[in-house]
FINU-608192 format. One record per atom (N, C-alpha, C): residue in three letters; atom name; x, y, z. Coordinates in Angstrom, 1 decimal, m for minus. Last residue first. Example, Ala and Ser with C-alpha at 12.3 -4.5 7.8 and 13.67 -1.06 7.14 Angstrom:
+--------+-------+--------+--------+--------+
! residu ! atome !     px !     py !     pz !
+--------+-------+--------+--------+--------+
!    SER !     N !   12.8 !   m2.2 !    7.1 !
!    SER !    CA !   13.7 !   m1.1 !    7.1 !
!    SER !     C !   12.9 !    0.0 !    7.9 !
!    ALA !     N !   13.2 !   m5.7 !    7.8 !
!    ALA !    CA !   12.3 !   m4.5 !    7.8 !
!    ALA !     C !   13.2 !   m3.3 !    7.8 !
+--------+-------+--------+--------+--------+
REM end
This chain:
+--------+-------+--------+--------+--------+
! residu ! atome !     px !     py !     pz !
+--------+-------+--------+--------+--------+
!    ASP !     N !  m28.5 !  m77.0 !   27.8 !
!    ASP !    CA !  m27.1 !  m77.0 !   28.2 !
!    ASP !     C !  m26.5 !  m75.7 !   28.0 !
!    ARG !     N !  m31.8 !  m76.1 !   29.1 !
!    ARG !    CA !  m30.8 !  m76.4 !   28.0 !
!    ARG !     C !  m29.4 !  m76.4 !   28.5 !
!    LEU !     N !  m33.6 !  m75.3 !   30.9 !
!    LEU !    CA !  m33.0 !  m76.6 !   31.1 !
!    LEU !     C !  m32.1 !  m77.0 !   29.9 !
!    ASP !     N !  m34.5 !  m72.4 !   32.6 !
!    ASP !    CA !  m33.9 !  m72.9 !   31.4 !
!    ASP !     C !  m33.2 !  m74.3 !   31.7 !
!    PHE !     N !  m37.6 !  m71.9 !   34.2 !
!    PHE !    CA !  m36.2 !  m72.2 !   34.3 !
!    PHE !     C !  m35.7 !  m72.8 !   33.0 !
!    ASP !     N !  m40.0 !  m69.7 !   35.4 !
!    ASP !    CA !  m39.5 !  m70.4 !   34.3 !
!    ASP !     C !  m38.0 !  m70.6 !   34.4 !
!    PHE !     N !  m42.5 !  m69.5 !   37.7 !
!    PHE !    CA !  m41.1 !  m69.4 !   37.6 !
!    PHE !     C !  m40.7 !  m70.3 !   36.4 !
!    SER !     N !  m45.3 !  m67.8 !   39.1 !
!    SER !    CA !  m44.8 !  m68.7 !   38.0 !
!    SER !     C !  m43.3 !  m68.5 !   37.8 !
!    LEU !     N !  m47.4 !  m67.6 !   41.7 !
!    LEU !    CA !  m46.1 !  m67.3 !   41.3 !
!    LEU !     C !  m45.7 !  m68.3 !   40.2 !
!    THR !     N !  m50.4 !  m66.4 !   42.9 !
!    THR !    CA !  m49.8 !  m67.3 !   42.0 !
!    THR !     C !  m48.4 !  m66.8 !   41.5 !
!    ASN !     N !  m52.7 !  m66.3 !   45.4 !
!    ASN !    CA !  m51.4 !  m65.7 !   45.0 !
!    ASN !     C !  m50.8 !  m66.8 !   44.1 !
!    ARG !     N !  m56.1 !  m66.8 !   44.5 !
!    ARG !    CA !  m54.8 !  m67.3 !   45.0 !
!    ARG !     C !  m53.7 !  m66.5 !   44.5 !
!    GLN !     N !  m58.5 !  m66.1 !   43.4 !
!    GLN !    CA !  m58.2 !  m65.7 !   44.7 !
!    GLN !     C !  m57.0 !  m66.3 !   45.4 !
!    ASP !     N !  m58.0 !  m66.9 !   40.7 !
!    ASP !    CA !  m59.0 !  m67.6 !   41.5 !
!    ASP !     C !  m58.8 !  m67.3 !   43.0 !
!    ILE !     N !  m54.9 !  m65.3 !   40.8 !
!    ILE !    CA !  m55.8 !  m66.2 !   40.0 !
!    ILE !     C !  m56.7 !  m67.0 !   40.9 !
!    LEU !     N !  m52.9 !  m62.8 !   40.6 !
!    LEU !    CA !  m53.9 !  m63.3 !   41.5 !
!    LEU !     C !  m54.9 !  m64.0 !   40.6 !
!    ALA !     N !  m49.4 !  m63.3 !   39.7 !
!    ALA !    CA !  m50.8 !  m62.9 !   39.4 !
!    ALA !     C !  m51.7 !  m63.4 !   40.5 !
!    TYR !     N !  m46.0 !  m62.8 !   38.9 !
!    TYR !    CA !  m47.0 !  m62.9 !   39.9 !
!    TYR !     C !  m48.4 !  m62.5 !   39.3 !
!    GLU !     N !  m43.1 !  m64.4 !   37.5 !
!    GLU !    CA !  m44.3 !  m63.6 !   37.3 !
!    GLU !     C !  m45.3 !  m63.8 !   38.4 !
!    ALA !     N !  m39.9 !  m64.7 !   36.1 !
!    ALA !    CA !  m40.8 !  m64.9 !   37.3 !
!    ALA !     C !  m41.9 !  m63.9 !   37.1 !
!    HIS !     N !  m37.4 !  m66.3 !   34.3 !
!    HIS !    CA !  m38.5 !  m65.4 !   34.3 !
!    HIS !     C !  m39.4 !  m65.7 !   35.5 !
!    ARG !     N !  m35.2 !  m67.8 !   35.0 !
!    ARG !    CA !  m35.0 !  m66.9 !   33.8 !
!    ARG !     C !  m36.2 !  m65.9 !   33.7 !
!    PRO !     N !  m34.7 !  m68.0 !   38.6 !
!    PRO !    CA !  m35.4 !  m68.3 !   37.3 !
!    PRO !     C !  m35.1 !  m67.4 !   36.2 !
!    LEU !     N !  m32.9 !  m66.6 !   40.4 !
!    LEU !    CA !  m32.7 !  m67.9 !   39.9 !
!    LEU !     C !  m33.4 !  m68.3 !   38.7 !
!    SER !     N !  m33.6 !  m63.9 !   41.0 !
!    SER !    CA !  m32.3 !  m64.2 !   40.4 !
!    SER !     C !  m32.2 !  m65.6 !   39.8 !
!    LYS !     N !  m36.1 !  m63.6 !   42.2 !
!    LYS !    CA !  m35.7 !  m62.6 !   41.2 !
!    LYS !     C !  m34.4 !  m63.0 !   40.4 !
!    ILE !     N !  m36.1 !  m65.5 !   44.1 !
!    ILE !    CA !  m37.1 !  m65.6 !   43.1 !
!    ILE !     C !  m36.9 !  m64.6 !   41.9 !
!    LEU !     N !  m33.9 !  m64.6 !   45.8 !
!    LEU !    CA !  m33.9 !  m65.9 !   45.1 !
!    LEU !     C !  m34.9 !  m65.9 !   43.9 !
!    VAL !     N !  m34.9 !  m62.2 !   46.8 !
!    VAL !    CA !  m33.6 !  m62.2 !   46.0 !
!    VAL !     C !  m33.6 !  m63.5 !   45.2 !
!    ARG !     N !  m37.1 !  m63.0 !   48.2 !
!    ARG !    CA !  m37.3 !  m62.2 !   47.0 !
!    ARG !     C !  m36.0 !  m62.2 !   46.1 !
!    GLY !     N !  m35.9 !  m64.5 !   50.2 !
!    GLY !    CA !  m36.8 !  m65.2 !   49.2 !
!    GLY !     C !  m37.0 !  m64.4 !   48.0 !
!    VAL !     N !  m34.6 !  m62.6 !   51.6 !
!    VAL !    CA !  m33.8 !  m63.6 !   51.0 !
!    VAL !     C !  m34.7 !  m64.3 !   49.9 !
!    GLY !     N !  m36.0 !  m60.7 !   53.1 !
!    GLY !    CA !  m35.8 !  m60.4 !   51.7 !
!    GLY !     C !  m35.1 !  m61.5 !   51.0 !
!    GLY !     N !  m34.6 !  m59.8 !   56.4 !
!    GLY !    CA !  m35.4 !  m60.6 !   55.4 !
!    GLY !     C !  m35.1 !  m60.2 !   54.0 !
!    VAL !     N !  m34.9 !  m57.2 !   58.7 !
!    VAL !    CA !  m34.3 !  m58.5 !   58.3 !
!    VAL !     C !  m35.2 !  m59.2 !   57.3 !
!    GLN !     N !  m34.9 !  m53.7 !   58.1 !
!    GLN !    CA !  m35.6 !  m55.0 !   58.4 !
!    GLN !     C !  m34.8 !  m56.2 !   57.9 !
!    ASP !     N !  m33.7 !  m51.5 !   57.2 !
!    ASP !    CA !  m33.5 !  m51.8 !   58.6 !
!    ASP !     C !  m34.2 !  m53.1 !   59.0 !
!    ASN !     N !  m34.5 !  m51.1 !   54.6 !
!    ASN !    CA !  m33.1 !  m51.6 !   54.8 !
!    ASN !     C !  m32.9 !  m52.0 !   56.3 !
!    GLY !     N !  m37.9 !  m52.4 !   54.3 !
!    GLY !    CA !  m36.9 !  m51.3 !   54.4 !
!    GLY !     C !  m35.5 !  m51.9 !   54.7 !
!    PRO !     N !  m39.1 !  m54.9 !   52.0 !
!    PRO !    CA !  m38.9 !  m54.3 !   53.4 !
!    PRO !     C !  m37.8 !  m53.3 !   53.3 !
!    LEU !     N !  m41.0 !  m54.4 !   49.1 !
!    LEU !    CA !  m39.8 !  m54.8 !   49.7 !
!    LEU !     C !  m39.6 !  m54.2 !   51.1 !
!    ALA !     N !  m43.2 !  m53.6 !   47.7 !
!    ALA !    CA !  m43.4 !  m54.4 !   48.8 !
!    ALA !     C !  m42.2 !  m54.9 !   49.6 !
!    ALA !     N !  m42.2 !  m52.3 !   45.5 !
!    ALA !    CA !  m42.8 !  m51.4 !   46.6 !
!    ALA !     C !  m43.1 !  m52.2 !   47.8 !
!    SER !     N !  m41.5 !  m54.3 !   43.8 !
!    SER !    CA !  m40.4 !  m53.7 !   44.6 !
!    SER !     C !  m41.0 !  m52.8 !   45.7 !
!    ASP !     N !  m43.1 !  m57.3 !   43.5 !
!    ASP !    CA !  m43.4 !  m55.8 !   43.6 !
!    ASP !     C !  m42.3 !  m55.2 !   44.4 !
!    LEU !     N !  m42.8 !  m59.9 !   44.0 !
!    LEU !    CA !  m42.0 !  m59.4 !   42.9 !
!    LEU !     C !  m42.1 !  m57.8 !   42.8 !
!    PRO !     N !  m44.6 !  m60.7 !   45.9 !
!    PRO !    CA !  m43.2 !  m60.6 !   46.3 !
!    PRO !     C !  m42.3 !  m60.0 !   45.2 !
!    ASP !     N !  m47.6 !  m59.7 !   46.5 !
!    ASP !    CA !  m46.8 !  m59.8 !   45.3 !
!    ASP !     C !  m45.3 !  m59.6 !   45.7 !
!    PHE !     N !  m50.4 !  m60.8 !   48.2 !
!    PHE !    CA !  m49.0 !  m60.3 !   48.4 !
!    PHE !     C !  m48.2 !  m60.7 !   47.1 !
!    LEU !     N !  m53.5 !  m61.3 !   49.8 !
!    LEU !    CA !  m52.8 !  m60.8 !   48.6 !
!    LEU !     C !  m51.4 !  m60.3 !   48.9 !
!    PRO !     N !  m53.4 !  m63.9 !   52.3 !
!    PRO !    CA !  m53.7 !  m62.6 !   51.9 !
!    PRO !     C !  m52.9 !  m62.2 !   50.7 !
!    ALA !     N !  m53.2 !  m67.3 !   50.9 !
!    ALA !    CA !  m52.9 !  m66.3 !   51.9 !
!    ALA !     C !  m53.4 !  m64.9 !   51.5 !
!    ALA !     N !  m53.4 !  m69.5 !   49.3 !
!    ALA !    CA !  m54.6 !  m68.7 !   49.5 !
!    ALA !     C !  m54.4 !  m67.7 !   50.7 !
!    ASP !     N !  m50.9 !  m70.0 !   46.7 !
!    ASP !    CA !  m51.4 !  m70.1 !   48.1 !
!    ASP !     C !  m52.6 !  m69.2 !   48.2 !
!    GLN !     N !  m48.9 !  m71.7 !   44.2 !
!    GLN !    CA !  m50.1 !  m70.9 !   44.6 !
!    GLN !     C !  m50.3 !  m71.1 !   46.1 !
!    TYR !     N !  m46.5 !  m71.9 !   41.7 !
!    TYR !    CA !  m46.8 !  m72.0 !   43.1 !
!    TYR !     C !  m48.0 !  m71.1 !   43.5 !
!    VAL !     N !  m45.3 !  m73.5 !   39.0 !
!    VAL !    CA !  m46.4 !  m72.6 !   39.4 !
!    VAL !     C !  m46.7 !  m72.9 !   40.9 !
!    LEU !     N !  m42.4 !  m73.8 !   37.1 !
!    LEU !    CA !  m43.0 !  m74.1 !   38.4 !
!    LEU !     C !  m44.1 !  m73.1 !   38.7 !
!    ARG !     N !  m41.4 !  m74.9 !   34.0 !
!    ARG !    CA !  m42.2 !  m73.9 !   34.7 !
!    ARG !     C !  m42.7 !  m74.5 !   36.0 !
!    LEU !     N !  m38.5 !  m75.6 !   32.2 !
!    LEU !    CA !  m39.4 !  m76.0 !   33.2 !
!    LEU !     C !  m40.1 !  m74.8 !   33.8 !
!    GLY !     N !  m37.4 !  m75.8 !   28.7 !
!    GLY !    CA !  m37.2 !  m75.6 !   30.2 !
!    GLY !     C !  m38.3 !  m76.2 !   31.0 !
!    ASP !     N !  m38.2 !  m75.7 !   26.1 !
!    ASP !    CA !  m36.8 !  m75.3 !   26.4 !
!    ASP !     C !  m36.5 !  m75.2 !   27.9 !
!    PRO !     N !  m40.9 !  m76.5 !   26.1 !
!    PRO !    CA !  m39.9 !  m77.0 !   25.0 !
!    PRO !     C !  m38.5 !  m76.7 !   25.4 !
!    LEU !     N !  m41.7 !  m77.3 !   29.5 !
!    LEU !    CA !  m41.7 !  m76.4 !   28.4 !
!    LEU !     C !  m40.7 !  m77.0 !   27.3 !
!    ILE !     N !  m43.6 !  m79.0 !   31.9 !
!    ILE !    CA !  m42.4 !  m79.1 !   31.0 !
!    ILE !     C !  m42.6 !  m78.2 !   29.8 !
!    ILE !     N !  m44.6 !  m77.8 !   34.9 !
!    ILE !    CA !  m45.0 !  m77.9 !   33.5 !
!    ILE !     C !  m43.7 !  m78.0 !   32.7 !
!    ALA !     N !  m45.7 !  m78.5 !   38.2 !
!    ALA !    CA !  m44.5 !  m78.5 !   37.3 !
!    ALA !     C !  m45.0 !  m78.7 !   35.9 !
!    ARG !     N !  m47.2 !  m76.9 !   40.9 !
!    ARG !    CA !  m47.4 !  m77.6 !   39.6 !
!    ARG !     C !  m46.1 !  m77.4 !   38.8 !
!    LEU !     N !  m48.5 !  m76.7 !   44.0 !
!    LEU !    CA !  m47.3 !  m76.6 !   43.3 !
!    LEU !     C !  m47.5 !  m77.5 !   42.0 !
!    TRP !     N !  m50.4 !  m75.0 !   46.5 !
!    TRP !    CA !  m50.4 !  m75.8 !   45.3 !
!    TRP !     C !  m49.1 !  m75.6 !   44.6 !
!    VAL !     N !  m51.4 !  m75.1 !   49.9 !
!    VAL !    CA !  m50.6 !  m74.5 !   48.9 !
!    VAL !     C !  m50.6 !  m75.5 !   47.7 !
!    PRO !     N !  m54.0 !  m74.6 !   52.4 !
!    PRO !    CA !  m53.3 !  m75.3 !   51.3 !
!    PRO !     C !  m52.3 !  m74.4 !   50.6 !
!    ASN !     N !  m54.2 !  m74.6 !   56.0 !
!    ASN !    CA !  m54.4 !  m73.9 !   54.7 !
!    ASN !     C !  m53.5 !  m74.5 !   53.6 !
!    ASP !     N !  m53.8 !  m75.5 !   58.4 !
!    ASP !    CA !  m54.2 !  m76.5 !   57.5 !
!    ASP !     C !  m54.5 !  m75.9 !   56.1 !
!    SER !     N !  m50.8 !  m74.1 !   60.0 !
!    SER !    CA !  m52.2 !  m74.1 !   59.6 !
!    SER !     C !  m52.5 !  m75.3 !   58.7 !
!    GLU !     N !  m48.4 !  m72.2 !   61.7 !
!    GLU !    CA !  m48.9 !  m73.5 !   61.3 !
!    GLU !     C !  m50.4 !  m73.4 !   61.1 !
!    GLY !     N !  m48.3 !  m68.8 !   60.7 !
!    GLY !    CA !  m47.9 !  m69.9 !   61.5 !
!    GLY !     C !  m48.6 !  m71.2 !   61.0 !
!    ARG !     N !  m49.5 !  m67.0 !   58.9 !
!    ARG !    CA !  m49.2 !  m66.6 !   60.2 !
!    ARG !     C !  m48.9 !  m67.8 !   61.2 !
!    TYR !     N !  m49.9 !  m67.2 !   56.2 !
!    TYR !    CA !  m50.8 !  m67.9 !   57.1 !
!    TYR !     C !  m50.5 !  m67.7 !   58.5 !
!    GLY !     N !  m47.8 !  m65.3 !   55.4 !
!    GLY !    CA !  m49.1 !  m65.4 !   54.8 !
!    GLY !     C !  m50.2 !  m66.0 !   55.7 !
!    HIS !     N !  m45.5 !  m65.7 !   57.0 !
!    HIS !    CA !  m46.0 !  m64.4 !   56.8 !
!    HIS !     C !  m47.5 !  m64.4 !   56.3 !
!    HIS !     N !  m45.1 !  m68.6 !   57.4 !
!    HIS !    CA !  m44.8 !  m67.6 !   58.4 !
!    HIS !     C !  m45.5 !  m66.3 !   58.2 !
!    ILE !     N !  m46.1 !  m69.8 !   55.0 !
!    ILE !    CA !  m46.5 !  m70.3 !   56.3 !
!    ILE !     C !  m46.3 !  m69.2 !   57.3 !
!    THR !     N !  m44.8 !  m68.3 !   53.0 !
!    THR !    CA !  m46.3 !  m68.4 !   53.0 !
!    THR !     C !  m46.8 !  m68.8 !   54.4 !
!    ASN !     N !  m42.1 !  m68.7 !   53.7 !
!    ASN !    CA !  m42.7 !  m67.4 !   53.8 !
!    ASN !     C !  m44.2 !  m67.4 !   53.8 !
!    ALA !     N !  m41.9 !  m71.5 !   53.0 !
!    ALA !    CA !  m41.7 !  m71.0 !   54.4 !
!    ALA !     C !  m42.3 !  m69.6 !   54.7 !
!    PHE !     N !  m42.4 !  m71.3 !   50.2 !
!    PHE !    CA !  m43.3 !  m72.0 !   51.1 !
!    PHE !     C !  m43.2 !  m71.6 !   52.6 !
!    VAL !     N !  m40.1 !  m69.9 !   49.4 !
!    VAL !    CA !  m41.4 !  m69.3 !   49.2 !
!    VAL !     C !  m42.5 !  m70.0 !   50.1 !
!    GLU !     N !  m38.2 !  m71.7 !   50.3 !
!    GLU !    CA !  m38.2 !  m70.4 !   50.8 !
!    GLU !     C !  m39.5 !  m69.7 !   50.6 !
!    GLU !     N !  m38.8 !  m73.9 !   48.6 !
!    GLU !    CA !  m38.9 !  m74.1 !   50.1 !
!    GLU !     C !  m38.9 !  m72.7 !   50.8 !
!    ILE !     N !  m38.2 !  m72.8 !   46.1 !
!    ILE !    CA !  m39.6 !  m73.1 !   46.5 !
!    ILE !     C !  m39.8 !  m73.3 !   48.0 !
!    MET !     N !  m35.4 !  m72.6 !   46.4 !
!    MET !    CA !  m36.2 !  m71.4 !   46.2 !
!    MET !     C !  m37.7 !  m71.7 !   46.6 !
+--------+-------+--------+--------+--------+
REM end
């Protein structure tokens, strides 16, 4: 899932190979794991259903993954960075 988000940042956000940064942080929660992914690409919320491509366009796999794999996903613009937080359940 993170690889898909990263690939989309490079392809769509940074428009190809670049030296622009991305940030990834892992936080241990009492009942799981939070991954926080940030990029400095133009503002884009992949969780916003209005931003989904039309049925005639290819794509959207990343959005399906980020909406279905984590138990909770959230977008925010923090310090001019697109910030995606994903909570995963690590209990049995």
